[in-house]
DORO-263262 format. One record per residue (C-alpha): x, y, z; residue number from 1. Coordinates in Angstrom, 1 decimal, always signed. Each point is the difference from the previous one (the first is absolute). Layout:
! residues N
X_Y_Z_NUM
...
! end
This chain:
! residues 309
-6.8_+12.6_-5.7_1
-1.3_+2.0_-3.0_2
-1.6_+3.2_+0.6_3
-2.4_+0.4_-3.0_4
-3.5_-1.4_-0.2_5
-0.4_-2.9_-2.5_6
-2.7_+0.6_-2.5_7
-1.4_-3.3_-1.5_8
-2.8_-0.4_-2.5_9
-2.5_-2.7_+0.9_10
-3.0_-1.0_-2.1_11
+0.5_+3.2_-2.1_12
-0.5_+2.2_+3.2_13
+2.8_+2.0_+1.3_14
+0.6_-0.8_+3.7_15
+2.7_+1.4_+2.1_16
+1.9_-2.5_+2.2_17
+2.4_+1.4_+2.6_18
+2.7_-2.6_-0.1_19
+2.3_+1.9_+2.4_20
-2.7_+0.0_+2.7_21
-0.9_-3.6_-0.7_22
+3.7_-1.2_+0.3_23
+0.6_+2.1_+3.1_24
-3.2_-1.4_+1.7_25
+0.9_-3.6_-0.8_26
+3.6_+0.4_+0.9_27
-1.0_+1.3_+3.4_28
-2.1_-3.2_+0.6_29
+2.8_-2.3_-1.3_30
+2.7_+1.8_+2.2_31
-2.2_-0.5_+3.1_32
-0.6_-3.7_-0.8_33
+3.7_-0.6_-0.7_34
+1.1_+1.7_+3.2_35
-2.3_-2.2_+2.0_36
+1.1_-3.1_-1.8_37
+3.5_-0.4_+1.7_38
+0.6_+0.7_+3.7_39
+3.6_+0.1_+1.3_40
+0.7_-2.9_+2.5_41
+2.8_-2.3_+0.8_42
+2.3_-0.3_-2.0_43
-0.5_+3.7_-0.6_44
+2.6_+0.4_-2.7_45
-1.8_-2.1_-2.6_46
-3.3_+1.8_+0.6_47
+1.6_+3.3_-0.2_48
+1.7_-0.9_-3.2_49
-3.2_-1.2_-1.6_50
-1.8_+3.2_+1.2_51
+2.8_+2.2_-1.2_52
-0.5_-0.9_-3.6_53
-3.7_-0.7_+0.1_54
-0.8_+3.4_+1.5_55
+2.5_+2.0_-2.2_56
-2.7_+1.5_-2.0_57
-0.5_-0.4_-3.8_58
-3.0_+0.4_-2.2_59
-1.9_-3.1_+1.3_60
-1.3_-0.6_-3.5_61
+0.0_-3.8_+0.4_62
-2.3_-0.2_+3.0_63
-2.2_+2.8_-1.4_64
-0.4_-1.9_-3.2_65
-1.2_-3.0_+2.1_66
-2.5_+2.1_+1.8_67
-1.3_+1.7_-3.2_68
-0.5_-3.3_-1.8_69
-1.9_-1.5_+2.9_70
-2.3_+3.1_+0.2_71
-0.4_-0.1_-3.8_72
-1.8_-3.4_+0.1_73
-2.1_+0.8_+3.1_74
+2.4_-0.9_+2.9_75
+1.1_+2.2_+2.8_76
+3.2_+1.5_+1.2_77
-0.1_-2.1_+3.3_78
-0.3_-3.2_-2.1_79
+3.1_+0.8_-2.0_80
+2.3_+1.9_+2.6_81
+1.8_-3.0_+1.4_82
+1.0_-1.2_-3.5_83
+0.9_+3.6_-1.0_84
+2.4_+0.1_+3.1_85
+1.4_-3.4_-1.0_86
+0.7_+1.2_-3.5_87
+1.9_+3.0_+1.3_88
+1.9_-2.3_+2.3_89
+1.1_-2.1_-2.8_90
+0.9_+3.0_-2.1_91
+2.1_+1.4_+2.8_92
+1.7_-3.4_+0.3_93
+0.9_+0.2_-3.6_94
+1.5_+3.5_+0.4_95
+2.1_-1.1_+3.1_96
+1.4_-2.9_-1.8_97
+0.4_+1.8_-3.4_98
+2.1_+2.7_+1.8_99
+2.5_-2.6_+1.5_100
+3.6_+0.0_-1.2_101
-0.5_-3.4_-1.7_102
-2.8_+1.5_-2.1_103
-0.2_+3.7_-1.0_104
+2.2_+1.2_+2.8_105
-1.8_+3.3_+0.8_106
+0.5_+2.4_+2.9_107
-3.3_+1.8_-0.1_108
-3.7_-0.9_-0.3_109
-3.0_+2.5_+0.3_110
+2.6_+2.7_+1.0_111
+1.3_-2.0_+2.9_112
+2.9_-2.3_+0.6_113
-0.7_-3.5_-1.2_114
-0.8_-2.6_+2.5_115
+3.3_-1.8_+0.0_116
+1.9_+3.3_+0.4_117
-1.9_+0.5_+3.3_118
-0.3_-3.5_+1.4_119
+2.7_-2.0_-1.9_120
-0.4_-2.5_-2.8_121
-0.9_-3.0_+2.2_122
-3.0_+1.8_+1.7_123
-1.1_+1.5_-3.3_124
-0.2_-3.4_-1.5_125
-2.0_-1.3_+3.0_126
-2.2_+3.1_+0.1_127
-1.0_-0.8_-3.7_128
-0.6_-3.6_+0.9_129
-2.1_+1.2_+3.0_130
-2.2_+2.3_-2.2_131
-0.5_-2.7_-2.6_132
-1.2_-2.6_+2.5_133
-2.1_+2.5_+2.0_134
-1.8_+0.9_-3.2_135
-1.5_-3.4_-0.3_136
-0.8_-0.3_+3.6_137
-1.7_+3.4_-0.1_138
-2.3_-0.9_-2.9_139
-1.0_-3.2_+1.7_140
-0.6_+1.3_+3.5_141
-1.3_+3.6_-0.5_142
-2.3_-0.3_-3.0_143
-3.6_+0.1_+1.2_144
-3.5_-0.3_-1.5_145
+1.4_-1.7_-3.1_146
-0.7_-3.6_-1.0_147
+2.8_-2.3_+0.7_148
+0.3_-1.1_-3.6_149
+0.7_+3.5_-1.1_150
+2.7_+0.5_+2.6_151
+1.6_-3.3_-1.1_152
-0.1_+1.2_-3.6_153
+1.7_+3.2_+1.0_154
+2.8_-1.9_+1.9_155
+0.5_-2.1_-3.1_156
+0.3_+3.2_-2.2_157
+2.4_+1.6_+2.4_158
+2.3_-3.1_+0.1_159
+0.1_-0.2_-3.8_160
+0.7_+3.7_-0.4_161
+2.8_+0.1_+2.6_162
+1.8_-3.2_-0.9_163
+2.1_-1.4_-2.9_164
-3.0_+0.3_-2.3_165
-0.1_+3.7_+0.7_166
+2.1_+2.5_+1.8_167
+2.9_-2.3_+1.0_168
+0.1_-1.4_-3.6_169
+0.2_+3.5_-1.5_170
+2.7_+1.0_+2.4_171
+2.1_-3.1_-0.9_172
-0.2_+0.8_-3.7_173
+0.8_+3.7_+0.8_174
+3.2_-1.0_+1.9_175
+1.0_-2.5_-2.8_176
-0.5_+2.7_-2.7_177
+2.0_+2.7_+1.7_178
+2.9_+1.2_-2.0_179
-0.8_-2.2_-3.0_180
+0.0_+1.9_-3.3_181
-2.2_-2.6_-1.8_182
-3.2_+0.1_+2.3_183
-3.0_-0.1_-2.3_184
-3.1_+2.2_+0.3_185
-1.9_-3.3_+0.8_186
+2.2_-0.6_+3.0_187
-0.5_+3.5_+1.2_188
-3.8_-0.4_-0.3_189
+0.2_-3.2_+2.0_190
+2.0_+1.8_+2.8_191
-2.4_+2.9_+0.1_192
-3.2_-2.0_+0.0_193
+1.3_-2.3_+2.7_194
+2.1_+2.1_+2.2_195
-2.5_+3.0_+0.2_196
-3.1_-1.1_-1.9_197
-0.8_-3.1_+1.9_198
-0.3_+1.8_+3.3_199
-2.1_+2.8_-1.5_200
-2.3_-2.6_-1.7_201
-0.4_-1.7_+3.4_202
-1.0_+3.2_+1.6_203
-2.8_+0.6_-2.4_204
-1.1_-3.7_-0.2_205
+0.1_-0.7_+3.8_206
-2.3_+3.0_+0.8_207
-2.4_-1.1_-2.7_208
+0.0_-3.6_+1.2_209
-0.8_+1.1_+3.6_210
-2.9_+2.0_-1.4_211
-1.4_-2.9_-1.8_212
+0.8_+0.9_-3.6_213
-1.1_-2.2_-2.8_214
+2.5_-2.0_-2.2_215
-0.7_+2.4_-2.9_216
+0.6_+3.0_+2.2_217
+3.3_-1.5_+1.3_218
+1.2_-0.5_-3.6_219
-0.8_+3.6_-0.8_220
+1.8_+1.2_+3.1_221
+2.9_-2.2_-0.7_222
+0.5_+1.6_-3.4_223
-0.3_+3.5_+1.7_224
+2.5_-1.0_+2.5_225
+2.5_-1.5_-2.4_226
-0.1_+3.2_-2.1_227
+0.6_+2.4_+2.9_228
+2.7_-2.3_+1.4_229
+2.0_+0.2_-3.2_230
-0.6_+3.7_-0.3_231
+1.1_+0.5_+3.6_232
+3.4_-1.6_-0.6_233
+0.5_+1.8_-3.3_234
-0.5_+3.3_+1.9_235
+2.3_-1.2_+2.7_236
+2.7_-0.6_-2.7_237
-0.6_+3.5_-1.3_238
+0.2_+1.7_+3.4_239
+3.2_-1.8_+0.8_240
+1.6_+1.9_-2.9_241
-1.9_+3.4_+0.2_242
-0.4_+0.6_+3.8_243
+2.5_+0.7_+2.8_244
+0.6_-2.0_+3.2_245
-1.9_+2.8_+2.0_246
-3.0_-0.3_-2.3_247
-0.2_-3.8_+0.1_248
+1.0_-0.6_+3.6_249
+2.4_-2.6_-1.1_250
+3.2_-0.2_-2.2_251
-0.5_+1.3_-3.5_252
+1.8_-1.3_-3.1_253
+0.4_-3.6_+1.5_254
-1.2_-1.7_-3.1_255
+2.5_+1.7_-2.2_256
+2.8_-0.6_+2.4_257
-0.8_-3.7_+0.3_258
-0.4_-0.3_-3.7_259
-3.5_-1.3_+0.3_260
-2.3_-0.4_-2.9_261
-2.8_+2.5_+0.2_262
-2.8_+1.1_-2.3_263
+1.8_+3.4_-0.6_264
+3.2_-1.9_-0.9_265
-2.0_-2.0_-2.6_266
-2.5_+2.6_-1.3_267
+1.2_+3.4_+1.2_268
-1.8_+2.3_+2.4_269
-2.7_+1.3_-2.4_270
-1.1_-3.4_-1.3_271
+0.1_-1.4_+3.5_272
-2.3_+2.7_+1.4_273
-2.3_-0.5_-3.1_274
-0.2_-3.7_+0.8_275
-0.8_+0.7_+3.7_276
-2.8_+2.4_-1.0_277
-1.4_-2.6_-2.4_278
+0.1_-2.7_+2.7_279
-2.0_+2.3_+2.4_280
-2.6_+0.7_-2.8_281
-0.4_-3.7_-0.5_282
-0.3_-0.6_+3.8_283
-2.7_+2.7_+0.3_284
-2.0_-1.6_-2.9_285
-0.4_-3.1_+2.2_286
-1.9_+2.1_+2.5_287
-2.6_+1.5_-2.4_288
-2.8_-2.5_+1.1_289
+0.3_+1.2_+3.6_290
-0.9_+3.6_-0.7_291
+0.6_+2.5_+2.8_292
+0.8_-2.8_+2.4_293
+3.2_-0.5_-2.0_294
+1.2_+3.6_+0.3_295
+2.5_-0.6_+2.9_296
+1.8_-2.8_-1.9_297
-0.1_+2.1_-3.2_298
+1.5_+3.0_+1.9_299
+2.7_-2.1_+1.5_300
+0.9_-1.3_-3.5_301
+0.5_+3.5_-1.1_302
+2.0_+0.9_+3.1_303
+2.5_-2.8_-0.9_304
+1.1_+1.8_-3.1_305
-0.1_+3.5_+1.4_306
+1.9_-0.6_+3.2_307
+3.5_+1.4_+0.5_308
+1.3_-2.3_+2.8_309
! end
């Protein structure tokens, strides 16, 4: 994580917010909940494969966003933790499947061998399937002290974000666009907002829904999430070019080798970075009405453009 203390200005008063400590504390809570979410039983191999990727580390930004948005609107960590875990399960599923030979064909993820390199392609596919279905079961069975209509709304939000209208649809267009020299900036925007952005938006909205946010607040948080989602992917495009495999924990230079359309390939590194910074500024502007309560989400937005992996 980042080492410095984030300094944010709220209501014209300078207040220090220690993002590194915040992320470390929330990450510890998420890791414990994820560790307890899957036990190894017969048939052991599938549960071991699911745990291998789920517990492989990572920033855990997605579940942390879910917890932060729930707290922002007056909810609690306990209310949101099952959904936060479910979001990380689905994110992990997307990484397992994305790394398969039929997709991005990657050997490393988070500094470790990818799931199919350890367990084989057949088990890796099934591990992803297992995580996806467990995510919905986990939200429905483990969420407590939340009105049923909110839980149902969250399940609907998750299904939309994960399916053809979201992550899957973005992945399909990404695959179809690979190696094509005439991919438009509009198509690239569609890929990024669906493949990456839809899940990040679900993280923010689901936490807020569980906490009982108003429709106006949900719209504001949706705009925040859409902006940071696109900024996140732009920075990913930049890091794929500028960082090494050791720094990223996964193969570097994949996009260039696969002749993928990226923001740097369209706009260059400098303009891509400028746009990411602008998106983060617009995201933070949506949090202004929340005052100091919005500081964690503001700091996370800043972290997205300052991260190096």
